[in-house]
N, C-alpha and C positions, 0 to 999 in steps of 0.2 A: 745809582740806582740803590735801591732799601735791599738789604740780603740779608740781614738775621739783627738778632737783640744787639747784639755788640759787634763792634770789629776793631781788633788793636791796627794803629796806624802805624810804619815808620817807628818800630822797638830801638834802641839803641843800648845794647848791653856794654857798658861802662866798664866791667871787671874788676869793681870794687872788692876788698875786703871778702872774709869768708865767706859772705850772703850778699845777691847783687839787689839792690832795687831799681828796675830798669826804670827809666823814661822814657814814656809813650805815651801817645796821646792814643783815647776810646771815643769813639760815638755810639750811641746808641738810640736806635730807631724804632725800638718797640713792635717790630714787623712779626718777632714769632710771640711773642706773649698773648695770652690768655684773655680777650675781652671780661673787664670784673673783675681779674684777678690782681692780686693786691702785689701794689711794688715797695711798698714798703717795708722795713728790717735792714741785717745785715746783708751784704750778696742777693738781694732780690732781683737786681737790675745785672749786677756788675759784683765780683768781689773786692773791690776796691771804694765802694760806692754804699752808703746808705743813705736811702729817705725814708725823712718822717713828716708826719703831718699831722694838726690839731682833729683835719677831717678823715677822710677815706681816701688815700691816694692811690686807684688801679686804672689799670689797662683800658682802653677804648676803643670803639673801630670806625671808620669811613663806610658805612653802607647803611641801609633804608632795616630799620629791627633792630640795629646793634643794641647792646644796654651793657653797660649803664649811656643813659644819654648825657652828653656834656654840652653841646650847645647843636644847633642847626646853621648851615649855609649851603649855598648860596643863599639868597631872600628874593623870591618868597617861597621857592623849592623847599628851603630847609632840612637838606640831607642829612643827616645824625653824621655830626664827625668831618663835614664835607671837608675837601680840599687839604687833608691832614698831612702836615710835612712837606706836602707838593699844591700850590695851589693851581685850581683845573685839574686834577690830579695823572696819570703816565701810563706810561703803556709799556707792557717789557713784552716781547713772543709775541704780538700783536695782539691780544691780551691787558683788558684793563686791571691794575690793580690795586685792591683796598689800603689805605694807610690806614695806619695807626697811632696811637700815642698814650698820654696818659694825661689823667684829668682828677678832681674832688669831688667824687660822688658826692659829698656833703654840699661843697660848695664854700667851704670857707677860703680856698685856695692860698693857703698858708705852706711853704714848704723849707724845709732844713736838708741840705744835702752836706752829708759830714764825709770826709775821707776817712780809708782805714788806717789801722794800727803802724805807724812808723812813715805814712804815705800823707804828703803833701803836693798841693799843685800850684802850676801857674796860670792856668788859664780853664776856665768852665762858662759854658755858653747853654742856652736853652730856647726855645723860641716859644711864645706865645701866641696863639689863635682864638680869633673872634670875639676881643674886648674890644667895647666903645659901641658899638651899636644899642646895647640895652644900657638904660642908664635906669634902674628902679628906684633910686634915691632922687633923683631931679636932683644932681651935685650939678654944680659949677665947673669943682674943682678935680680931677684927677690924678692919683700917682700911684705909680708901681714901683717898687724897689727888688733892688738882687742886692745884696753884702757881703761881702768877703771878710772873713776873720780868720786872722791865723790861731794857732793851736794856744795859747791863752787868752783867747777872747777879741785882742785889739783888732777892730777895723782894719783892713789892707786897705780894700777899694771898697768901690760902690756905682751900681748902674741905676741910671733912675730915668722912668717914663712920666714922665707931667706935663699935660693939656689942661684946655678950659673945653667945655660943650656949654651948646643950651643947655637950659636948667625943664628938660623933658625926660619921658622916658624913655622913647626913642630917638636921640638928636638927629635931623638930617644930615647935617654937615658930615657924619660920622656913619650912613646908611652903608657908602661903601668902602669907608678908610677903616669902620672896624666890623669888617665883614670876612672872616677867612679866608672864602675864595675872591671875593673882589679889592681887598684891601692891597694898597704896592707894598713891599718889603722897606719897613721903616714904619710903616703905619701902625695904630694901635691894634687891628684886627690881625697882622703878619709881623710880629715885633719879636727881634732877637737877642735877648741880655747875655750878657758878655762882658767878665770880669776877669782881670789879668793882674799878678803882681807875684810876690816871692813871698812863699810857706803858705799856702793858702788851705788853711782844714775845713774851714766851712763856709757854706754860703747859705744863706737867706732870702731867697723869693716870698713875697709877700706884698698885699694890695694895702695901700695907703689911707689912699681916700677913694670914694665916688666907684666904686668896684661895679663892675660887670660881674654877675657872678655864675654866665653861660658862658664858660671860656675852655680850653684846652692847650695841651704842651706836647711839645716832640723835638726830637732833635736835642739829646743833650749832648755834648760836649767834654772834654776834658782832658790836658794834659801834664801830667804829673811830675814830679822833679826827679831826678835819679838822687838814691843816695848810698851808704857805704854802711856794711852793716858788721861790726868788730866784737868780738869775744876778748875778753881779757880774764886769762887763768890766776886766780891768785896762789895758784904753788908756784908759781915762776916771778923774779924779780928783771924777767927780761921784757922792758917795753914792748908793746906791741905798734906795728905801724902800720899807718891809713895807705890805702894807692891812693885817696884823693889827695891832690895837691891846694891848699886854703889859701888862695889866693890872697895879695897883699892886699890888707885893706878891706878885703870882704868878710859882710858878717855869715855866721856859721849857726847851725844850732845842734848841738850834744844834746843826746841822750840815754842816761843809764839806769839800766834794772836790774834788778838782782841780789841777793843774801849770799852772805859768804862767811866762815868765821875763820880768826887768825889763831885758834887755840886748839891741838889733836887732842881728842875725846873730850869735847865739850858736854857734859852730862850732869850734871849739879846746877844751876844758877848762884850767882853771889848773894849777900844779902842787902844789895841795892840794887841789884840788877832790875830792868825789866825781862818782861817775858818772852825767854826765845822762841823759836820757830822750829821746825820738828827735824825740818832737814832744807837744802842749798832751794832757793828758785830754781836754778839754773844746776846743777851737782857737777862736781868736776867727773871726767872721764876716770881717774886714777885714782884707789885709794879709797877710806872710808868718808862717807858723808854722815855725818851729825847735826847735832844743835847747831843753830846758826843767830846772831845777835849784831852783825854790821849788814848795813847796805851802802851803796856809792853817797849814801851823802850821812846816815847817823848811826852809832854806836848807842843799839837799843836793849841791849843783854849780853853777859860775861860769866865766865863760871866763876865758882867759890875760889879764893886763896888768890886773889888779883889785885893789882893795886887802885882798880875800880871802884872796890869797895869804901874805901879810905873818904873819897871822897864824896860829897856831898852835894854837888850838882845835879839839876834834878835829870830826869830818862826821859826821853832820850837825849844822847847830847851828839852835838854836831862831830862830824871827822873826818880827817884832809890822809887818811891810807891811800887814797889813789888823786895820782896825780896826773898834770898833760902838760906837754910840750908843744907849742906852737912855729918855736924857733930854730929847728932842728937837735933836739935837745940841750942847747945851751943852758935853758933856764927851764924849771919844772914848779908849777904851781898846784894845788887842789882848785879849781875852778867854785864860782862862787852861784849861789842860787839863792830867791827868796822861798821856794818850795817849802813846805810844810811836810814832818814827814805824815807818808801816808801807807796804807797797806799792801799798796802796787809794789812799793820799792821802786818809782820812779822819779827821776828827776830831772828837768832841762836845765840846759847850761847856755848863754851865751859870749860867742868866741866870737874873735875877730884875726883873719886871716893873717901870715906873715910871708908868705910863699914858699910854705915846707908844708909838706906831710904832716898830719898829726900824730903824738904819739903818748901812748897812753901807760904807768906803768903801776904797779901797789910798791909799796916804800916798806911794808914791815920786813921786820928780820928776826930768825931764819923764818922763812916762806915753805919747809918742807911736812910741817904739820898742818898748814892752812888746807881749806876746801871753799868751793863752790866758786862760779865763774860769774863774771857781767858783761851782760849785753849792752853794746854800745852802738848808737846810730848817728850819721854824720851825715848833718842835711844843711842846704843853702838857709843860713838867715833871711830876717827878712830889714 
């Protein structure tokens, strides 16, 4: 039964760290949306998901006179948006309920679905309706792809619909198989795309060949991955420890973001220093917070009177003041990343579990004059 625009199912609170990123399955049926209203942009349909399109992605409905018109079904009645999400319609409390979905008002049918910051998915699916009964290009080959990518843009997996048809505008063999109401599940007219894998950050759905422009979509579903958020206070040498145990041999992704200082009353930059930032991205709760020149991966500014002014090494310079341990504190090292210096001061590191919790520490001494915190997120990798 359709109930609302979004519904979260089987939420599992894992109790991880200072702030929990819960594992959850979300189903979006668009029933509470307003026909014609955009579904694009951060949080338009759900706080964890952003839809983008080079066209105009909007809500549409299953009803005569409903606009915008994406497709008509079944043939020959051609009810606008016929059988959206529930072929043949459905009944609740003895009354017919019209379905709603989303589509591209400009008929480009190219959508990108991106998950929110510090959120990745293990599954994403969406239902495509009414593809195949109209073939304006009279193409013989037809292909629609849904490709999942990780946070670095590498492909995780893909789901491809590919088939051949008669080279005519209305292929007779797809008069039913390409109709939203008459097609069986799994035929082009009622096809569900589904991708599964670890670390899915972005999904693109688009028509590659033999487009049927008059189509619609419904019933988005996705499952996010649990993660843990930690805070490293640079005023302490005491390691912080995750509640997550990094399983032996399994990949994990560590994200660190923030700026800090290891000097008290940093007021005047050194002669070879880069430009400091006025305050920490995440200020310390205690003590003064002034200029900063360090982030998790780079030293980009320092005060006058320090030894860094002697070196001619270019700025910013790699820094190893933050160390991690995956073996219970037996060994420590700064993790490696290929990420370049960036104004967001955010870097991603790949780790391999060793059957212990993650530990993170600052190795500067003394730390009493430090200020600024670093946000750390731990998630399963790929």
